C-alpha positions, 0 to 999 in steps of 0.5 A: 480550548486548553485542557490539562493532561495529568499534572505536567502537560497542557493540551492547547490545540487539536492537530488531528483526529483518528479512530483511536483518539486525538492528537494535540499540540501541547506544552510540557516541562521541557517545551512543546510536545505532541499529545495523543489522547486516546478515546474515552471508551479505551481509557475506561477499559481497565484491561487496556489501562493495565497493558498501557502501564506494562508497555511503558518501559518498552515504549519510553526506551525506544529511542532512534533518530528515525523514531518519534520519541515517546516521552511519557505515558499518562493515566489520569482519571478518564485520560489515557495519553502518549506524550511524544516529541513534536515534529515540525512538518507534515505526514507522508499521507498529506504529501502523497495526496498533494503530489499523487506519487513521488519520484523514485529517489525521494520515495526510496530515501523516505522508506529507507529512513522508515526501515532504519526505524523498524530495524531499531524497534525490532532489535528491541523486540517491538513490532509496530503493526500499523506502518502506513503513510499516516504514521510517517512524519516528515521533518520540514526543519531537517536537512534535505536528503536524496531527491529532496526528501525531508527526514522521515520519522515513524510514529505511533509505536505501541498503539496498535498493540495496546488496543489489540487486547484479547478481550477486544479482539479475541481470535475473530478480529483484525487490528490495522488498516486493510491496505497494509495488512500482511497475509499472515495477519489476515489468516489469523496468525500472530504479528511478527516483525515481518508484518512491518516489512510487508506494510512498508513495502506496500507504502513504497509501492504506493509512493511510486504508483499513487495507489496500494497494490491490493487496495480498492473496493470493499475491505473484505475484497482487499483482505482477500487479495493480500492472501490470494493475489500476486502483485503486478509489475509497475510499468517503468520501474527499475528492475532491481527496485521491483525485485526488492519490492516483490521480495518484501511483498512475499506471502511467506513471512520468512521470504521477506528481508529484515528491516536492516537489510531492506534499508541497506539495499534501498540505499545501495540503489539511490545513485541509480535512481537520481533524476528519474521522474515519477512513474506514469501509471494509471490508477485502477478505478474501483468501479471498474475493478468491481464491475469490470466496466468503466465508471460512469462520468460524474456530472459537471457540477459534482465535486472531484473524488478524492482518492486515498490509499486506505479504505475507510472501514466505517461507513460515513466516517469523517474524512480524516478517520483513516489517518489513525485506523485501529479498527477491528474487522472480522477475520475471513473464513478459509472458504472466503479467502479461497473463493472469488479472488481471481481477477480482482487484483488491481492491475497497474498499466502504462498511462492511457492503456486500457485495464485488462477486463474493462470494456475498453480492453474487451473492445480492443481484444475484439478488434484484434480478433476481427483483424486477425480473423480477416488476415487469416481469411486473406492468407487462406485465400492467398494460399488457395489461389496459389495452390490453384495456380500451381495445379493449373501450371502442373496440368499445362506442363504434364504432357510436355514432360511425358512427351519428352520422356517418351522421345527416342 
């Protein structure tokens, strides 16, 4: 059912829903547009409306080939909406769910495009604050790039900042999606440009592995891992690409690359990645991660579990609720961040290899210990038998030696 948005736009069809609002296919004076209509409770917040108007100039001035352009901001009664260019394609999450993981060349080409978008935004003083696959759109009408990748555009600039008002979050809440939050945000520090680099590196890791480096399990555990855990190498990843990932996932913001540097470094590596197949990596099982045991087998008639890169923050939420997650969470206390994190990191491993700490892994360790123990006993026995023979041989030869030395 069509509805008017302000005096210039008409929303005709829902394209997607998220926790911050609904995206519509709309029509404006210059043709088709995408309209993000924020939730009614957000539109009724006068402080947020004021911030919305204040951000108008910055958002309308943010233009770059890799950024989905914001054409207009509408404040009309209970309607609060961003009018954006319509991108004919899909989002990166949809492609990731379809293919599970991408070939390194395609993954790096897409992330390089997003890094270009962030470089332009950071130069204009705008921090995205919610970089994730859901906010990366793939233009299916654009020319194919390295690895057959469609041009990538970053969308939803300014939405996280608009919702993150002091009244709404104060100093005890976090705005964003847990899997992609930089450690400094978890610790309550103000978000700078480096948080986007950390989130984008997390996206690259996810495109290569099929899962995020610190995700899985309860959101609180995810936040803790960002602060306390070190990312574990992916089997089969080229060393130069891995070192780039590690630098951009550094806990210290100052250690990460700037967006322009990241884009240049990624494109330098594209020739060496041509033709490489997707990595063969087993995804850590959340049940194993929490309990250290394999998850029970599902009943034959049970529906397959859909794995997602991001953890849903709202119990019982709609399946697509984390496609636009701007949900506030409590900032963990220092003692919560310091304790209980050891051993909770998701450990990538070669396909078929047991997860460290799992029942299969412990059984393999026990078998190795038994094998080594038996080998040790056999070696000790062999040494003992050898020593016995040496002693016996010495006893037999002693009189001869004595006799020979006493001969005239």
